[in-house]
C-alpha positions as CSV (number, residue, x, y, z in Angstrom):
1,M,6.7,3.0,-0.4
2,S,6.7,0.4,2.3
3,I,10.4,1.1,3.1
4,L,9.6,4.8,3.2
5,A,6.7,4.1,5.6
6,A,9.0,2.1,7.9
7,I,11.7,4.8,7.9
8,A,8.9,7.4,8.6
9,V,7.8,5.4,11.6
10,L,11.3,5.4,13.0
11,A,11.8,9.1,12.3
12,I,8.6,9.9,14.0
13,L,9.5,7.9,17.1
14,I,12.9,9.6,17.3
15,F,11.2,13.0,16.9
16,V,8.8,12.2,19.8
17,H,11.8,11.2,22.0
18,E,13.7,14.3,21.3
19,L,10.6,16.5,21.6
20,G,10.1,15.1,25.1
21,H,13.6,16.3,26.1
22,F,13.1,19.7,24.4
23,L,9.6,20.5,25.8
24,A,10.7,19.4,29.3
25,A,13.5,21.9,29.1
26,R,11.5,24.7,27.6
27,F,8.6,24.3,30.1
28,Q,11.2,24.9,32.8
29,D,12.8,27.9,31.1
30,I,16.0,25.9,30.5
31,Y,17.9,27.0,27.5
32,A,18.0,24.5,24.5
33,N,19.8,26.0,21.5
34,R,19.5,23.0,19.1
35,F,16.8,20.6,18.1
36,S,17.9,18.2,15.3
37,I,16.4,15.2,13.7
38,G,18.9,13.0,12.0
39,F,22.7,13.1,11.8
40,G,25.1,14.3,9.1
41,P,24.9,17.3,6.9
42,V,21.9,19.7,7.4
43,V,19.2,19.5,4.8
44,L,16.8,22.1,6.2
45,K,17.4,24.6,9.0
46,Y,15.4,27.3,10.7
47,Q,16.8,29.6,13.4
48,G,14.2,30.5,16.0
49,T,14.6,33.1,18.8
50,Q,16.5,30.7,21.0
51,T,16.8,27.4,19.1
52,E,18.1,26.2,15.8
53,Y,15.8,23.6,14.3
54,A,17.4,21.2,11.8
55,L,16.7,18.2,9.6
56,R,19.7,16.2,8.6
57,V,20.5,13.6,6.0
58,L,20.3,10.4,8.1
59,P,16.9,10.4,9.8
60,L,17.6,7.5,12.1
61,G,18.7,9.6,15.1
62,G,18.5,13.0,16.6
63,F,19.6,15.2,19.5
64,V,18.7,18.3,21.6
65,G,21.6,20.6,22.2
66,F,22.2,22.8,25.2
67,P,24.4,25.9,25.5
68,D,26.2,24.2,28.4
69,E,27.9,22.0,25.7
70,D,28.5,24.9,23.2
71,P,32.0,26.6,23.6
72,D,30.7,29.4,21.4
73,S,27.7,30.2,23.6
74,T,27.5,33.8,24.9
75,I,25.4,32.9,27.9
76,P,27.2,33.5,31.2
77,P,28.3,30.2,32.8
78,D,26.5,31.1,36.0
79,D,23.1,31.8,34.3
80,P,20.5,29.9,36.4
81,N,18.7,28.8,33.2
82,L,21.6,26.7,32.0
83,L,20.8,23.0,32.4
84,K,23.9,22.4,34.5
85,N,22.9,25.1,37.0
86,R,19.5,23.6,37.7
87,P,18.6,21.4,40.7
88,L,18.9,17.6,40.3
89,L,15.1,17.2,39.9
90,D,14.9,19.7,37.1
91,R,17.7,17.9,35.2
92,A,16.3,14.5,35.9
93,I,13.0,15.6,34.4
94,V,14.7,16.8,31.2
95,I,16.8,13.6,30.9
96,S,13.9,11.2,31.5
97,A,11.4,13.1,29.4
98,G,12.3,11.4,26.1
99,V,11.6,8.0,27.6
100,I,8.3,9.2,29.1
101,A,7.4,10.7,25.7
102,N,8.0,7.4,23.9
103,L,5.9,5.4,26.5
104,L,3.0,7.9,26.3
105,F,3.2,7.9,22.5
106,A,3.2,4.1,22.4
107,Y,0.0,4.0,24.6
108,L,-1.7,6.6,22.3
109,L,-0.8,4.6,19.2
110,L,-2.4,1.5,20.8
111,V,-5.5,3.5,21.7
112,V,-5.9,4.6,18.1
113,Q,-5.3,1.0,16.8
114,V,-7.7,-0.6,19.3
115,G,-10.3,2.1,18.7
116,L,-10.1,2.2,14.9
117,I,-8.9,-1.3,13.9
118,G,-9.6,-3.5,16.8
119,V,-7.8,-5.7,19.3
120,P,-5.7,-8.5,17.6
121,N,-7.1,-11.9,18.3
122,F,-4.9,-14.9,17.3
123,Q,-6.8,-18.1,16.5
124,Y,-4.5,-21.0,17.1
125,Q,-4.3,-24.1,14.8
126,P,-2.4,-27.3,15.5
127,G,1.3,-27.2,14.8
128,V,4.2,-24.7,14.6
129,R,4.9,-22.6,11.5
130,I,8.4,-22.1,10.1
131,P,8.6,-18.5,8.9
132,Q,12.4,-18.7,8.1
133,V,15.0,-21.4,7.6
134,A,18.7,-21.1,8.3
135,P,18.7,-17.6,9.9
136,E,22.0,-15.7,10.1
137,G,24.7,-17.5,12.1
138,G,22.4,-20.5,12.5
139,S,22.5,-24.2,11.8
140,L,21.9,-25.7,8.3
141,V,20.4,-28.9,9.6
142,A,16.8,-27.9,8.8
143,K,17.7,-26.8,5.3
144,A,19.6,-30.1,4.6
145,A,16.6,-32.1,5.9
146,G,14.3,-30.4,3.3
147,I,12.4,-28.1,5.7
148,Q,11.0,-25.1,3.8
149,V,9.7,-21.7,4.7
150,N,6.0,-21.8,5.7
151,D,6.0,-25.5,6.5
152,V,3.9,-26.4,9.5
153,V,5.3,-29.0,11.9
154,L,2.3,-31.0,13.1
155,A,4.2,-33.5,15.3
156,I,7.7,-34.2,16.5
157,D,8.6,-37.9,17.3
158,Q,4.9,-38.9,17.4
159,V,4.0,-36.0,19.8
160,S,1.3,-33.9,18.3
161,L,1.7,-30.1,18.7
162,P,-1.4,-28.6,20.1
163,A,-3.5,-25.6,18.9
164,D,-2.3,-23.2,21.6
165,A,0.6,-21.0,22.6
166,Q,2.5,-23.9,24.1
167,A,3.2,-25.6,20.8
168,V,6.3,-23.5,20.0
169,R,7.7,-24.2,23.5
170,I,7.0,-27.9,23.2
171,F,8.8,-28.1,19.8
172,M,11.7,-25.9,21.0
173,N,12.2,-28.0,24.2
174,K,12.3,-31.2,22.2
175,I,14.9,-29.9,19.7
176,Q,17.1,-28.4,22.5
177,S,17.0,-31.6,24.6
178,S,17.9,-33.9,21.7
179,P,21.4,-33.0,20.4
180,N,22.8,-35.6,18.0
181,Q,19.5,-37.6,18.2
182,E,17.4,-38.2,15.1
183,L,13.9,-36.9,15.3
184,T,10.9,-37.4,13.0
185,L,8.8,-34.4,12.0
186,R,5.3,-34.6,10.5
187,I,5.1,-31.7,8.1
188,Q,2.1,-30.0,6.5
189,R,3.2,-28.4,3.3
190,Q,0.2,-26.7,1.5
191,D,-2.2,-29.7,0.8
192,Q,0.2,-32.6,1.5
193,Q,1.7,-34.2,4.6
194,L,5.2,-35.7,4.7
195,E,7.7,-37.0,7.2
196,L,11.2,-35.5,7.5
197,R,14.1,-36.6,9.7
198,V,16.4,-34.1,11.4
199,T,19.3,-34.6,13.8
200,P,19.8,-31.4,15.9
201,E,23.4,-30.4,16.3
202,P,24.7,-29.2,19.6
203,G,25.2,-25.4,20.0
204,A,27.8,-23.7,22.1
205,D,25.7,-24.3,25.2
206,G,25.2,-28.0,24.4
207,K,21.5,-27.6,23.4
208,G,20.3,-28.9,20.1
209,K,19.5,-26.6,17.2
210,I,18.4,-27.1,13.6
211,G,18.4,-23.6,12.2
212,V,14.8,-22.4,11.9
213,Q,12.7,-19.6,13.3
214,L,9.4,-20.6,14.9
215,A,6.0,-19.0,15.0
216,P,2.6,-20.1,16.3
217,N,0.3,-21.6,13.6
218,G,-3.0,-19.8,13.1
219,T,-4.8,-16.8,11.8
220,M,-5.2,-13.3,13.1
221,S,-8.5,-11.5,13.4
222,R,-9.5,-8.3,15.1
223,R,-12.4,-7.4,17.4
224,R,-13.6,-4.0,18.5
225,A,-13.0,-3.2,22.2
226,G,-15.8,-1.8,24.3
227,N,-13.4,0.7,26.0
228,P,-10.3,1.3,23.8
229,F,-8.4,3.0,26.7
230,F,-8.6,-0.1,28.9
231,A,-7.9,-2.5,26.1
232,A,-4.9,-0.4,25.0
233,A,-3.7,-0.4,28.6
234,D,-3.8,-4.2,28.7
235,E,-1.9,-4.4,25.4
236,F,0.6,-1.8,26.6
237,Q,1.3,-3.8,29.7
238,R,1.7,-7.0,27.8
239,I,4.2,-5.4,25.4
240,I,6.2,-3.9,28.2
241,L,6.3,-7.2,30.1
242,T,7.3,-9.1,27.0
243,T,10.0,-6.6,26.1
244,V,11.5,-6.5,29.6
245,Q,11.6,-10.4,29.6
246,G,13.4,-10.2,26.2
247,F,16.0,-7.9,27.6
248,G,16.4,-10.2,30.6
249,R,17.0,-13.2,28.4
250,L,19.5,-11.1,26.4
251,F,21.6,-10.3,29.5
252,S,21.2,-13.7,31.1
253,N,22.0,-15.7,28.0
254,F,23.9,-13.2,25.8
255,G,25.7,-15.7,23.6
256,E,22.6,-17.4,22.4
257,T,20.3,-14.4,22.1
258,A,22.7,-11.7,20.8
259,K,22.3,-12.8,17.2
260,Q,18.5,-11.9,17.5
261,V,19.3,-8.2,18.2
262,A,18.1,-6.1,15.3
263,G,19.7,-2.9,14.1
264,P,18.1,0.0,12.2
265,V,18.3,-1.8,8.8
266,A,16.6,-4.9,10.1
267,I,13.9,-2.8,11.9
268,V,13.2,-0.9,8.6
269,A,13.0,-4.2,6.8
270,M,10.6,-5.6,9.3
271,G,8.5,-2.5,9.1
272,A,8.5,-2.6,5.3
273,D,7.3,-6.2,5.4
274,I,4.5,-5.2,7.8
275,A,3.5,-2.3,5.6
276,R,3.3,-4.5,2.6
277,S,1.3,-7.3,4.3
278,D,-1.1,-5.2,6.5
279,A,-0.5,-1.5,6.9
280,A,-2.9,-1.4,9.8
281,N,-0.2,-3.3,11.8
282,L,2.2,-0.4,11.5
283,L,0.5,1.2,14.5
284,Q,1.3,-1.8,16.7
285,F,4.8,-2.0,15.2
286,A,5.4,1.6,16.0
287,A,4.1,1.2,19.6
288,L,6.4,-1.9,20.0
289,I,9.5,0.0,18.7
290,S,8.6,3.1,20.8
291,I,8.5,1.0,23.9
292,N,11.8,-0.7,23.0
293,L,13.4,2.7,22.4
294,A,12.2,3.9,25.8
295,I,13.5,0.8,27.6
296,I,16.9,0.9,25.8
297,N,17.4,4.5,26.6
298,I,16.6,4.1,30.3
299,L,19.4,1.4,30.7
300,P,22.2,2.8,32.8
301,L,24.7,2.8,30.0
302,P,27.0,5.7,29.0
303,A,25.7,7.9,26.2
304,L,22.1,6.9,26.9
305,D,19.5,8.7,29.1
306,G,19.9,6.1,31.8
307,G,23.6,6.8,31.9
308,Q,22.9,10.5,32.5
309,L,20.5,9.6,35.2
310,A,23.1,7.4,36.8
311,F,25.5,10.4,36.9
312,L,22.7,12.3,38.7
313,L,22.3,9.5,41.2
314,I,26.0,9.5,41.9
315,E,25.9,13.3,42.3
316,A,23.0,13.0,44.8
317,I,24.9,10.4,46.8
318,R,28.2,12.2,46.8
319,G,26.7,15.7,47.2
320,R,28.7,16.9,44.2
321,P,29.0,15.7,40.6
322,L,31.8,13.6,39.3
323,P,34.6,15.6,37.8
324,S,33.7,16.8,34.2
325,H,36.7,15.1,32.7
326,V,35.6,11.7,34.2
327,Q,32.1,12.1,32.9
328,E,33.4,13.1,29.5
329,N,35.7,10.1,29.2
330,I,32.9,7.7,30.3
331,M,30.4,9.3,27.8
332,Q,32.9,9.3,24.9
333,T,33.8,5.7,25.5
334,G,30.1,4.7,25.7
335,L,29.4,6.7,22.6
336,L,32.1,4.9,20.7
337,L,30.9,1.5,21.8
338,I,27.3,2.3,20.8
339,L,28.3,3.8,17.5
340,G,30.5,0.7,16.9
341,L,27.6,-1.6,17.7
342,G,25.3,0.4,15.5
343,I,27.7,0.2,12.5
344,F,28.1,-3.5,13.1
345,L,24.3,-4.1,13.2
346,I,23.8,-2.0,10.1
347,V,26.5,-3.9,8.1
348,R,25.3,-7.3,9.4
349,D,21.7,-6.7,8.7
350,T,22.4,-5.2,5.3
351,V,24.5,-8.2,4.3
352,N,21.8,-10.6,5.5
353,I,19.1,-8.8,3.6
354,V,21.2,-8.7,0.4
355,S,22.3,-12.3,0.6
356,G,18.8,-13.5,1.8
C-alpha cells in the first residue's frame, strides 16, 4: 500500500502539471485535442467534444496534445485558435502554466499540512546520524571499519559534534580534508559507546570520503501555526531555496553530486518509506517533489517547458521563429537524451534497491 501511495503522489503531481497546460489553453480558447496521464497503451479513454481524455499503463508521465502536432487534424492551418497561431504571450502562458500549477499546488499542500498536522520542528541532539552505509558508487571504508546504519557519531578526532545543524558540516569537512589520514570516531550504538578508526580515501576531486550518508541527530516534533498561510509561505520559500541551491551544486560539481540524482523508482521508494514511517509526511514529500518538478521543467533544456520558452524568446528576439525542422531536430535530440537518462536512472535505482 505504501508503494501505491507513493505512485499515487507522483501521478497526482503529473496530473496537476498537465492540467495547468490544459486549462491555460482552454481558458484562452486554444484547441487541445488530447489530455493523457501516463505513457504506453491506453487503459481508459473518453472522447469529449474537443478533447480525448486518456489514462495509460505507465502513470509516471503525461502530456497535453494540440492539433498543431496532429497530421490527421481537420482544423484549417490558419485557424486563429491553434496554439501556433497565437501571440507569443498566449503561448508563453500555456507553456509555463504547468510549472505555475505545480508551484501553487505545492504551496496548497504545505498550507494543509501546516493547518492540520503542524509545522515540523527538529530538536537537535549531539552528533551525526548515519542513515546509510556504502551508498551506490561510494567508498567501502566505513563498512570495513565497522560503521553500521543508525550509528551516531558523537566526536571525530576528539572534536565533539554539537547539537545543531552545523554538526553534519563539521563532520563532512573533517572527512573531506583528511584523505589518507587515520581518524578516530566516537560512536553511540544503541546503549553503548565505542571507538572506531577510519582512513578516508581520496575521491576523484582529491577530497576524502568514507562511503556513508549523513543526517542530523535528533527528533522531529510538530507545532500548530497561528497562521497556516504565513507558515506555509515560509516553508515554501525554504524548500525552493534549498532546491535551487541543490541544482546549483549539481551543475557546479556534477561529477561529485550526479550520483545523488534520483529517478522515478528511487522517488517511489523514498515515498513508500515515508508512507510506512509517517504518512503525514507524504504532504511535505509531495510538496517537495512538486517544487522539484516545477524547477526541472523550467530549465531551458530541449523537450522541457523551459526549452519551449527558450524558443519563444529566440522568436521574440529574431522577430520570427526558428525554422520548424531546426526546432524539431533540437526537440527530438533533447527527448532522446531525457528518455535515455530516465531509463538509466530507472535501471540504476532498481538494481540498487534489489541489491540493497
